[in-house]
Short mmCIF file of the C-alpha atoms (twelve columns), coordinates in Angstrom:
data_MODEL
# 
_entry.id   MODEL 
# 
loop_
_atom_site.group_PDB 
_atom_site.id 
_atom_site.type_symbol 
_atom_site.label_atom_id 
_atom_site.label_alt_id 
_atom_site.label_comp_id 
_atom_site.label_asym_id 
_atom_site.label_seq_id 
_atom_site.Cartn_x 
_atom_site.Cartn_y 
_atom_site.Cartn_z 
_atom_site.pdbx_PDB_model_num 
ATOM 1   C CA . UNK A 1   -91.923 77.584 74.497 1 
ATOM 2   C CA . UNK A 2   -89.852 74.455 73.918 1 
ATOM 3   C CA . UNK A 3   -87.169 74.861 76.589 1 
ATOM 4   C CA . UNK A 4   -84.396 72.370 77.249 1 
ATOM 5   C CA . UNK A 5   -80.884 72.220 78.706 1 
ATOM 6   C CA . UNK A 6   -77.920 71.042 76.651 1 
ATOM 7   C CA . UNK A 7   -74.611 70.129 78.282 1 
ATOM 8   C CA . UNK A 8   -71.105 69.800 76.873 1 
ATOM 9   C CA . UNK A 9   -70.195 66.897 79.199 1 
ATOM 10  C CA . UNK A 10  -72.704 64.962 81.289 1 
ATOM 11  C CA . UNK A 11  -69.900 63.330 83.320 1 
ATOM 12  C CA . UNK A 12  -67.009 65.379 84.737 1 
ATOM 13  C CA . UNK A 13  -64.148 64.734 87.123 1 
ATOM 14  C CA . UNK A 14  -64.281 66.442 90.512 1 
ATOM 15  C CA . UNK A 15  -62.536 69.819 90.231 1 
ATOM 16  C CA . UNK A 16  -63.122 70.048 86.495 1 
ATOM 17  C CA . UNK A 17  -65.644 72.022 84.493 1 
ATOM 18  C CA . UNK A 18  -68.244 71.824 81.783 1 
ATOM 19  C CA . UNK A 19  -70.791 74.223 80.325 1 
ATOM 20  C CA . UNK A 20  -74.574 74.174 80.172 1 
ATOM 21  C CA . UNK A 21  -76.913 76.095 77.879 1 
ATOM 22  C CA . UNK A 22  -80.644 76.659 77.668 1 
ATOM 23  C CA . UNK A 23  -82.345 76.410 74.290 1 
ATOM 24  C CA . UNK A 24  -85.790 77.375 73.136 1 
ATOM 25  C CA . UNK A 25  -86.353 74.972 70.282 1 
ATOM 26  C CA . UNK A 26  -83.215 75.350 68.154 1 
ATOM 27  C CA . UNK A 27  -82.284 78.795 69.547 1 
ATOM 28  C CA . UNK A 28  -79.537 79.145 72.161 1 
ATOM 29  C CA . UNK A 29  -80.704 81.656 74.760 1 
ATOM 30  C CA . UNK A 30  -78.524 84.536 75.866 1 
ATOM 31  C CA . UNK A 31  -77.153 83.567 79.311 1 
ATOM 32  C CA . UNK A 32  -77.955 87.073 80.580 1 
ATOM 33  C CA . UNK A 33  -81.644 86.185 80.252 1 
ATOM 34  C CA . UNK A 34  -81.299 82.890 82.140 1 
ATOM 35  C CA . UNK A 35  -81.040 82.268 85.881 1 
ATOM 36  C CA . UNK A 36  -78.593 79.463 86.814 1 
ATOM 37  C CA . UNK A 37  -78.429 77.449 90.036 1 
ATOM 38  C CA . UNK A 38  -77.239 74.018 91.190 1 
ATOM 39  C CA . UNK A 39  -77.182 71.646 94.110 1 
ATOM 40  C CA . UNK A 40  -74.149 71.282 96.402 1 
ATOM 41  C CA . UNK A 41  -72.358 68.829 94.094 1 
ATOM 42  C CA . UNK A 42  -71.696 71.637 91.616 1 
ATOM 43  C CA . UNK A 43  -71.032 75.327 91.325 1 
ATOM 44  C CA . UNK A 44  -72.421 77.318 88.415 1 
ATOM 45  C CA . UNK A 45  -71.965 80.955 87.423 1 
ATOM 46  C CA . UNK A 46  -74.145 83.327 85.428 1 
ATOM 47  C CA . UNK A 47  -72.695 82.138 82.109 1 
ATOM 48  C CA . UNK A 48  -73.413 78.442 82.668 1 
ATOM 49  C CA . UNK A 49  -69.820 77.533 83.615 1 
ATOM 50  C CA . UNK A 50  -70.116 74.479 85.873 1 
ATOM 51  C CA . UNK A 51  -67.500 73.019 88.234 1 
ATOM 52  C CA . UNK A 52  -67.726 69.636 89.954 1 
ATOM 53  C CA . UNK A 53  -67.355 70.109 93.724 1 
ATOM 54  C CA . UNK A 54  -68.362 66.751 95.208 1 
ATOM 55  C CA . UNK A 55  -68.698 63.261 93.819 1 
ATOM 56  C CA . UNK A 56  -72.239 62.220 93.033 1 
ATOM 57  C CA . UNK A 57  -75.197 63.402 91.002 1 
ATOM 58  C CA . UNK A 58  -75.109 67.121 90.412 1 
ATOM 59  C CA . UNK A 59  -78.257 68.963 89.410 1 
ATOM 60  C CA . UNK A 60  -78.424 72.230 87.484 1 
ATOM 61  C CA . UNK A 61  -81.557 74.347 87.312 1 
ATOM 62  C CA . UNK A 62  -82.085 76.967 84.622 1 
ATOM 63  C CA . UNK A 63  -84.995 79.398 84.655 1 
ATOM 64  C CA . UNK A 64  -86.173 81.499 81.732 1 
ATOM 65  C CA . UNK A 65  -89.289 83.657 82.008 1 
ATOM 66  C CA . UNK A 66  -90.397 81.718 85.110 1 
ATOM 67  C CA . UNK A 67  -90.153 78.397 83.301 1 
ATOM 68  C CA . UNK A 68  -87.732 75.956 84.931 1 
ATOM 69  C CA . UNK A 69  -85.638 73.129 83.498 1 
ATOM 70  C CA . UNK A 70  -83.307 70.767 85.329 1 
ATOM 71  C CA . UNK A 71  -80.561 68.408 84.201 1 
ATOM 72  C CA . UNK A 72  -78.060 66.124 85.895 1 
ATOM 73  C CA . UNK A 73  -74.273 66.026 85.681 1 
ATOM 74  C CA . UNK A 74  -72.384 63.142 87.241 1 
ATOM 75  C CA . UNK A 75  -69.281 64.145 89.204 1 
ATOM 76  C CA . UNK A 76  -66.728 61.329 89.456 1 
ATOM 77  C CA . UNK A 77  -63.340 60.766 91.036 1 
ATOM 78  C CA . UNK A 78  -61.699 59.003 88.102 1 
ATOM 79  C CA . UNK A 79  -60.116 61.132 85.382 1 
ATOM 80  C CA . UNK A 80  -60.085 59.954 81.787 1 
ATOM 81  C CA . UNK A 81  -57.738 61.548 79.278 1 
ATOM 82  C CA . UNK A 82  -59.546 62.789 76.185 1 
ATOM 83  C CA . UNK A 83  -57.998 62.182 72.766 1 
ATOM 84  C CA . UNK A 84  -58.417 64.682 69.936 1 
ATOM 85  C CA . UNK A 85  -58.014 63.659 66.297 1 
ATOM 86  C CA . UNK A 86  -55.558 66.158 64.796 1 
ATOM 87  C CA . UNK A 87  -56.942 67.390 61.453 1 
ATOM 88  C CA . UNK A 88  -59.282 64.428 61.802 1 
ATOM 89  C CA . UNK A 89  -56.757 61.612 61.502 1 
ATOM 90  C CA . UNK A 90  -53.842 60.133 59.633 1 
ATOM 91  C CA . UNK A 91  -53.994 56.581 58.231 1 
ATOM 92  C CA . UNK A 92  -53.009 53.727 60.515 1 
ATOM 93  C CA . UNK A 93  -52.676 51.312 57.592 1 
ATOM 94  C CA . UNK A 94  -52.498 51.304 53.798 1 
ATOM 95  C CA . UNK A 95  -56.171 50.300 53.760 1 
ATOM 96  C CA . UNK A 96  -57.397 53.547 55.336 1 
ATOM 97  C CA . UNK A 97  -58.150 56.257 52.791 1 
ATOM 98  C CA . UNK A 98  -57.457 59.357 54.870 1 
ATOM 99  C CA . UNK A 99  -56.506 62.840 53.702 1 
ATOM 100 C CA . UNK A 100 -56.026 65.119 56.747 1 
ATOM 101 C CA . UNK A 101 -58.462 68.030 57.129 1 
ATOM 102 C CA . UNK A 102 -60.963 66.571 54.682 1 
ATOM 103 C CA . UNK A 103 -64.216 64.706 55.176 1 
ATOM 104 C CA . UNK A 104 -62.353 61.389 54.838 1 
ATOM 105 C CA . UNK A 105 -60.162 62.237 57.847 1 
ATOM 106 C CA . UNK A 106 -63.060 63.589 59.913 1 
ATOM 107 C CA . UNK A 107 -65.022 60.386 59.374 1 
ATOM 108 C CA . UNK A 108 -62.098 58.089 60.177 1 
ATOM 109 C CA . UNK A 109 -61.102 60.144 63.214 1 
ATOM 110 C CA . UNK A 110 -64.685 60.154 64.434 1 
ATOM 111 C CA . UNK A 111 -64.838 56.353 64.228 1 
ATOM 112 C CA . UNK A 112 -61.772 56.058 66.437 1 
ATOM 113 C CA . UNK A 113 -61.981 56.210 70.218 1 
ATOM 114 C CA . UNK A 114 -61.677 59.983 70.393 1 
ATOM 115 C CA . UNK A 115 -63.370 62.745 72.351 1 
ATOM 116 C CA . UNK A 116 -63.165 65.268 69.550 1 
ATOM 117 C CA . UNK A 117 -61.879 66.231 66.116 1 
ATOM 118 C CA . UNK A 118 -59.621 69.212 65.390 1 
ATOM 119 C CA . UNK A 119 -59.577 71.195 62.166 1 
ATOM 120 C CA . UNK A 120 -58.245 74.490 60.743 1 
ATOM 121 C CA . UNK A 121 -60.682 77.171 59.649 1 
ATOM 122 C CA . UNK A 122 -60.144 79.649 56.807 1 
ATOM 123 C CA . UNK A 123 -62.388 82.115 55.005 1 
ATOM 124 C CA . UNK A 124 -62.077 82.744 51.270 1 
ATOM 125 C CA . UNK A 125 -62.371 86.240 49.711 1 
ATOM 126 C CA . UNK A 126 -65.769 85.189 48.307 1 
ATOM 127 C CA . UNK A 127 -66.904 84.479 51.884 1 
ATOM 128 C CA . UNK A 128 -66.817 80.695 52.159 1 
ATOM 129 C CA . UNK A 129 -65.768 79.025 55.428 1 
ATOM 130 C CA . UNK A 130 -63.582 75.992 54.744 1 
ATOM 131 C CA . UNK A 131 -60.992 73.689 56.356 1 
ATOM 132 C CA . UNK A 132 -57.333 73.933 55.366 1 
ATOM 133 C CA . UNK A 133 -54.082 74.266 57.309 1 
ATOM 134 C CA . UNK A 134 -51.380 75.947 55.235 1 
ATOM 135 C CA . UNK A 135 -51.586 79.617 54.377 1 
ATOM 136 C CA . UNK A 136 -49.370 79.153 51.345 1 
ATOM 137 C CA . UNK A 137 -50.251 77.068 48.306 1 
ATOM 138 C CA . UNK A 138 -47.927 74.048 48.231 1 
ATOM 139 C CA . UNK A 139 -47.790 70.602 46.671 1 
ATOM 140 C CA . UNK A 140 -46.652 68.832 49.830 1 
ATOM 141 C CA . UNK A 141 -48.816 66.167 51.471 1 
ATOM 142 C CA . UNK A 142 -52.321 67.244 52.560 1 
ATOM 143 C CA . UNK A 143 -52.003 70.093 50.054 1 
ATOM 144 C CA . UNK A 144 -52.624 70.561 46.361 1 
ATOM 145 C CA . UNK A 145 -51.961 68.591 43.194 1 
ATOM 146 C CA . UNK A 146 -49.520 70.324 40.866 1 
ATOM 147 C CA . UNK A 147 -51.363 69.489 37.642 1 
ATOM 148 C CA . UNK A 148 -54.632 70.871 39.000 1 
ATOM 149 C CA . UNK A 149 -52.917 74.084 40.126 1 
ATOM 150 C CA . UNK A 150 -51.542 74.608 36.614 1 
ATOM 151 C CA . UNK A 151 -54.902 73.844 35.044 1 
ATOM 152 C CA . UNK A 152 -56.570 76.487 37.221 1 
ATOM 153 C CA . UNK A 153 -53.720 78.996 36.923 1 
ATOM 154 C CA . UNK A 154 -52.898 78.973 40.637 1 
ATOM 155 C CA . UNK A 155 -49.249 79.614 41.452 1 
ATOM 156 C CA . UNK A 156 -47.322 77.538 43.989 1 
ATOM 157 C CA . UNK A 157 -46.335 79.799 46.873 1 
ATOM 158 C CA . UNK A 158 -49.307 82.119 46.527 1 
ATOM 159 C CA . UNK A 159 -51.419 83.213 49.519 1 
ATOM 160 C CA . UNK A 160 -54.380 80.880 49.873 1 
ATOM 161 C CA . UNK A 161 -56.357 83.617 51.634 1 
ATOM 162 C CA . UNK A 162 -56.449 85.537 48.321 1 
ATOM 163 C CA . UNK A 163 -57.982 82.695 46.305 1 
ATOM 164 C CA . UNK A 164 -61.758 82.544 45.873 1 
ATOM 165 C CA . UNK A 165 -63.458 79.318 46.837 1 
ATOM 166 C CA . UNK A 166 -64.955 79.189 43.362 1 
ATOM 167 C CA . UNK A 167 -61.395 78.251 42.334 1 
ATOM 168 C CA . UNK A 168 -60.453 76.218 45.423 1 
ATOM 169 C CA . UNK A 169 -63.556 74.088 44.927 1 
ATOM 170 C CA . UNK A 170 -62.067 72.851 41.635 1 
ATOM 171 C CA . UNK A 171 -58.917 71.645 43.418 1 
ATOM 172 C CA . UNK A 172 -58.247 68.498 45.419 1 
ATOM 173 C CA . UNK A 173 -55.758 67.883 48.219 1 
ATOM 174 C CA . UNK A 174 -53.851 64.620 48.367 1 
ATOM 175 C CA . UNK A 175 -52.036 62.241 50.697 1 
ATOM 176 C CA . UNK A 176 -49.636 59.389 49.939 1 
ATOM 177 C CA . UNK A 177 -50.765 56.062 51.391 1 
ATOM 178 C CA . UNK A 178 -49.005 52.794 50.629 1 
ATOM 179 C CA . UNK A 179 -47.051 54.391 47.798 1 
ATOM 180 C CA . UNK A 180 -50.124 55.703 46.010 1 
ATOM 181 C CA . UNK A 181 -51.668 59.171 46.038 1 
ATOM 182 C CA . UNK A 182 -55.288 59.485 47.157 1 
ATOM 183 C CA . UNK A 183 -57.227 62.720 46.964 1 
ATOM 184 C CA . UNK A 184 -60.275 64.480 48.370 1 
ATOM 185 C CA . UNK A 185 -61.918 67.840 47.867 1 
ATOM 186 C CA . UNK A 186 -61.567 70.633 50.428 1 
ATOM 187 C CA . UNK A 187 -64.129 70.355 53.216 1 
ATOM 188 C CA . UNK A 188 -66.505 73.128 54.204 1 
ATOM 189 C CA . UNK A 189 -66.982 74.145 57.849 1 
ATOM 190 C CA . UNK A 190 -70.574 72.935 57.638 1 
ATOM 191 C CA . UNK A 191 -69.431 69.464 56.514 1 
ATOM 192 C CA . UNK A 192 -67.003 69.256 59.434 1 
ATOM 193 C CA . UNK A 193 -69.759 70.207 61.869 1 
ATOM 194 C CA . UNK A 194 -72.154 67.703 60.288 1 
ATOM 195 C CA . UNK A 195 -69.724 64.807 60.675 1 
ATOM 196 C CA . UNK A 196 -68.874 65.710 64.273 1 
ATOM 197 C CA . UNK A 197 -72.574 65.929 65.095 1 
ATOM 198 C CA . UNK A 198 -73.331 62.610 63.398 1 
ATOM 199 C CA . UNK A 199 -70.654 60.809 65.431 1 
ATOM 200 C CA . UNK A 200 -71.237 62.787 68.651 1 
ATOM 201 C CA . UNK A 201 -67.723 64.272 68.723 1 
ATOM 202 C CA . UNK A 202 -66.527 67.566 70.150 1 
ATOM 203 C CA . UNK A 203 -65.113 70.127 67.730 1 
ATOM 204 C CA . UNK A 204 -61.753 71.761 68.331 1 
ATOM 205 C CA . UNK A 205 -62.058 74.524 65.766 1 
ATOM 206 C CA . UNK A 206 -58.809 76.387 65.140 1 
ATOM 207 C CA . UNK A 207 -58.994 79.886 63.715 1 
ATOM 208 C CA . UNK A 208 -56.139 80.340 61.245 1 
ATOM 209 C CA . UNK A 209 -55.001 83.837 60.220 1 
ATOM 210 C CA . UNK A 210 -57.484 84.512 57.449 1 
ATOM 211 C CA . UNK A 211 -59.993 86.956 55.969 1 
ATOM 212 C CA . UNK A 212 -62.048 88.524 58.773 1 
ATOM 213 C CA . UNK A 213 -60.407 86.366 61.452 1 
ATOM 214 C CA . UNK A 214 -57.046 87.735 62.551 1 
ATOM 215 C CA . UNK A 215 -55.466 90.003 65.145 1 
ATOM 216 C CA . UNK A 216 -56.604 93.145 63.323 1 
ATOM 217 C CA . UNK A 217 -59.959 92.082 61.917 1 
ATOM 218 C CA . UNK A 218 -62.466 89.958 63.825 1 
ATOM 219 C CA . UNK A 219 -65.429 90.822 61.601 1 
ATOM 220 C CA . UNK A 220 -66.188 87.169 60.750 1 
ATOM 221 C CA . UNK A 221 -65.713 85.673 64.223 1 
ATOM 222 C CA . UNK A 222 -69.344 86.202 65.207 1 
ATOM 223 C CA . UNK A 223 -70.512 84.679 61.939 1 
ATOM 224 C CA . UNK A 224 -68.584 81.487 62.692 1 
ATOM 225 C CA . UNK A 225 -70.304 81.249 66.063 1 
ATOM 226 C CA . UNK A 226 -73.710 81.778 64.496 1 
ATOM 227 C CA . UNK A 227 -73.030 79.040 61.918 1 
ATOM 228 C CA . UNK A 228 -72.112 76.705 64.787 1 
ATOM 229 C CA . UNK A 229 -75.325 77.645 66.596 1 
ATOM 230 C CA . UNK A 230 -77.487 77.095 63.518 1 
ATOM 231 C CA . UNK A 231 -75.991 73.611 63.230 1 
ATOM 232 C CA . UNK A 232 -76.880 73.106 66.932 1 
ATOM 233 C CA . UNK A 233 -73.284 72.349 67.882 1 
ATOM 234 C CA . UNK A 234 -72.459 75.329 70.107 1 
ATOM 235 C CA . UNK A 235 -72.183 73.290 73.308 1 
ATOM 236 C CA . UNK A 236 -69.796 70.897 71.538 1 
ATOM 237 C CA . UNK A 237 -67.290 73.385 70.096 1 
ATOM 238 C CA . UNK A 238 -64.027 74.644 71.555 1 
ATOM 239 C CA . UNK A 239 -62.929 77.757 69.653 1 
ATOM 240 C CA . UNK A 240 -59.131 77.580 69.549 1 
ATOM 241 C CA . UNK A 241 -56.402 79.862 68.214 1 
ATOM 242 C CA . UNK A 242 -53.089 81.497 69.053 1 
ATOM 243 C CA . UNK A 243 -54.569 84.892 68.126 1 
ATOM 244 C CA . UNK A 244 -55.542 86.402 71.477 1 
ATOM 245 C CA . UNK A 245 -57.530 89.327 70.016 1 
ATOM 246 C CA . UNK A 246 -59.839 86.826 68.301 1 
ATOM 247 C CA . UNK A 247 -60.514 85.004 71.567 1 
ATOM 248 C CA . UNK A 248 -60.898 88.289 73.452 1 
ATOM 249 C CA . UNK A 249 -63.453 89.370 70.854 1 
ATOM 250 C CA . UNK A 250 -65.193 86.034 71.237 1 
ATOM 251 C CA . UNK A 251 -65.330 86.311 75.022 1 
ATOM 252 C CA . UNK A 252 -66.642 89.889 74.844 1 
ATOM 253 C CA . UNK A 253 -69.480 88.860 72.542 1 
ATOM 254 C CA . UNK A 254 -70.162 85.315 73.771 1 
ATOM 255 C CA . UNK A 255 -69.588 84.995 77.508 1 
ATOM 256 C CA . UNK A 256 -70.566 81.315 77.404 1 
ATOM 257 C CA . UNK A 257 -68.220 80.166 74.602 1 
ATOM 258 C CA . UNK A 258 -65.711 77.375 75.274 1 
ATOM 259 C CA . UNK A 259 -62.218 78.532 74.263 1 
ATOM 260 C CA . UNK A 260 -58.658 77.204 74.079 1 
ATOM 261 C CA . UNK A 261 -55.525 79.327 73.698 1 
ATOM 262 C CA . UNK A 262 -53.030 77.713 71.313 1 
ATOM 263 C CA . UNK A 263 -49.421 78.167 72.443 1 
ATOM 264 C CA . UNK A 264 -46.100 77.163 70.908 1 
ATOM 265 C CA . UNK A 265 -42.512 76.574 71.957 1 
ATOM 266 C CA . UNK A 266 -41.928 80.172 73.078 1 
ATOM 267 C CA . UNK A 267 -45.469 81.121 74.078 1 
ATOM 268 C CA . UNK A 268 -46.193 78.245 76.459 1 
ATOM 269 C CA . UNK A 269 -45.217 80.487 79.350 1 
ATOM 270 C CA . UNK A 270 -46.473 82.183 82.502 1 
ATOM 271 C CA . UNK A 271 -47.994 85.071 80.569 1 
ATOM 272 C CA . UNK A 272 -50.161 82.658 78.573 1 
ATOM 273 C CA . UNK A 273 -51.259 80.863 81.740 1 
ATOM 274 C CA . UNK A 274 -52.370 84.137 83.289 1 
ATOM 275 C CA . UNK A 275 -54.186 85.110 80.096 1 
ATOM 276 C CA . UNK A 276 -56.067 81.781 80.135 1 
ATOM 277 C CA . UNK A 277 -57.151 82.339 83.723 1 
ATOM 278 C CA . UNK A 278 -58.286 85.905 83.003 1 
ATOM 279 C CA . UNK A 279 -60.365 84.945 79.963 1 
ATOM 280 C CA . UNK A 280 -61.421 81.506 81.231 1 
ATOM 281 C CA . UNK A 281 -59.837 79.645 78.344 1 
ATOM 282 C CA . UNK A 282 -58.255 76.212 78.486 1 
ATOM 283 C CA . UNK A 283 -54.664 75.796 77.294 1 
ATOM 284 C CA . UNK A 284 -53.730 74.001 74.050 1 
ATOM 285 C CA . UNK A 285 -49.946 73.790 74.365 1 
ATOM 286 C CA . UNK A 286 -46.931 72.569 72.432 1 
ATOM 287 C CA . UNK A 287 -46.293 69.527 74.557 1 
ATOM 288 C CA . UNK A 288 -42.478 69.686 75.057 1 
ATOM 289 C CA . UNK A 289 -42.934 73.112 76.696 1 
ATOM 290 C CA . UNK A 290 -45.430 71.946 79.326 1 
ATOM 291 C CA . UNK A 291 -44.513 71.479 82.974 1 
ATOM 292 C CA . UNK A 292 -46.343 70.482 86.140 1 
ATOM 293 C CA . UNK A 293 -46.481 74.071 87.398 1 
ATOM 294 C CA . UNK A 294 -48.308 75.310 84.286 1 
ATOM 295 C CA . UNK A 295 -50.695 72.356 84.414 1 
ATOM 296 C CA . UNK A 296 -51.447 72.927 88.109 1 
ATOM 297 C CA . UNK A 297 -52.269 76.590 87.558 1 
ATOM 298 C CA . UNK A 298 -54.711 75.721 84.791 1 
ATOM 299 C CA . UNK A 299 -56.294 72.994 86.931 1 
ATOM 300 C CA . UNK A 300 -56.545 75.326 89.938 1 
ATOM 301 C CA . UNK A 301 -58.903 77.385 87.796 1 
ATOM 302 C CA . UNK A 302 -60.986 74.355 86.742 1 
ATOM 303 C CA . UNK A 303 -59.773 74.519 83.138 1 
ATOM 304 C CA . UNK A 304 -58.188 71.932 80.835 1 
ATOM 305 C CA . UNK A 305 -54.753 71.338 79.339 1 
ATOM 306 C CA . UNK A 306 -54.630 70.031 75.765 1 
ATOM 307 C CA . UNK A 307 -51.198 68.869 74.521 1 
ATOM 308 C CA . UNK A 308 -50.380 68.993 70.799 1 
ATOM 309 C CA . UNK A 309 -49.349 67.111 68.610 1 
ATOM 310 C CA . UNK A 310 -48.403 63.854 70.358 1 
ATOM 311 C CA . UNK A 311 -47.821 60.790 68.182 1 
ATOM 312 C CA . UNK A 312 -45.397 58.776 70.318 1 
ATOM 313 C CA . UNK A 313 -46.934 56.536 72.985 1 
ATOM 314 C CA . UNK A 314 -43.999 57.124 75.351 1 
ATOM 315 C CA . UNK A 315 -44.475 60.913 75.206 1 
ATOM 316 C CA . UNK A 316 -48.214 60.444 75.646 1 
ATOM 317 C CA . UNK A 317 -47.668 58.359 78.803 1 
ATOM 318 C CA . UNK A 318 -45.333 60.999 80.255 1 
ATOM 319 C CA . UNK A 319 -47.874 63.753 79.620 1 
ATOM 320 C CA . UNK A 320 -50.650 61.752 81.237 1 
ATOM 321 C CA . UNK A 321 -48.417 61.247 84.264 1 
ATOM 322 C CA . UNK A 322 -47.877 65.034 84.375 1 
ATOM 323 C CA . UNK A 323 -51.631 65.538 84.434 1 
ATOM 324 C CA . UNK A 324 -52.696 66.736 80.984 1 
ATOM 325 C CA . UNK A 325 -56.366 66.303 80.150 1 
ATOM 326 C CA . UNK A 326 -56.422 66.157 76.347 1 
ATOM 327 C CA . UNK A 327 -53.996 64.630 73.863 1 
ATOM 328 C CA . UNK A 328 -54.144 65.929 70.303 1 
ATOM 329 C CA . UNK A 329 -52.738 63.272 68.006 1 
ATOM 330 C CA . UNK A 330 -52.725 62.181 64.373 1 
ATOM 331 C CA . UNK A 331 -52.593 58.533 65.372 1 
ATOM 332 C CA . UNK A 332 -53.256 57.834 69.057 1 
ATOM 333 C CA . UNK A 333 -56.642 57.122 70.577 1 
ATOM 334 C CA . UNK A 334 -58.053 56.052 73.923 1 
ATOM 335 C CA . UNK A 335 -57.893 52.416 74.947 1 
ATOM 336 C CA . UNK A 336 -61.153 50.548 74.612 1 
# 
């Protein structure tokens, strides 16, 4: 056997959490077949959920079929806010060729001082997993080019979830930079994962309402997880959505998955906080609706608060003062 431990974060703040996994070669082992333990600097449960208890060098020990592996996790006092590139990035100057939610944006966002890159996942009727935000075909920025839609007989306003990728692959999406339109093809999920892996970035993978991934049909949720595992990125992915049934399905089938519940203006509320605690999911909240009480409750359960989408430095500073842990932004990044 070729056993090893992989860890989402090797350094964590006291009172915060990370996750550890045991692999045999490229295969992630089922946590039910692994025995987990740690020294007194950490706590660890039977799914590999780790919490920093004391400052210093924490040690985790994982045993599978009597073979033992150990790894260290540093527990520190200082907290660093983690920045997430929203849809990869938006251009900071006219020289940056960036089209959100495409490979160009993932690469630019990954080169910035970010912890992770966010994207939006959809599934086409012909069973292709790709990155795109809007559920309706439009010609607004980060969407489609009118002439190409006409050429391929795609109507503006139509449901993108009903269009085969064999057609979508012939279309580009565009963005206006410095008065000129630049374009890029739609990115596949596998390309997004490849770029994040290359640049050692976490993935904040948002499930959009799509074929096989929605409140009434979770038949493709497991397949997404297995794609992530095959690309050896499972420890680096937060599965995020506002669709609770999708996350509940995920938790029922993958007890060791990292999850974030996406909440909006009306749904950033006490009910969502309690749901997060029950299903051990961090909170990804519409930032004007956050308050210190919500943040404290999430922190009391060793989870994280991600605030979206924050592009003003003044708002970012206020959120950091309130105690948020992640800032999702098109433009902002951590100081060097």
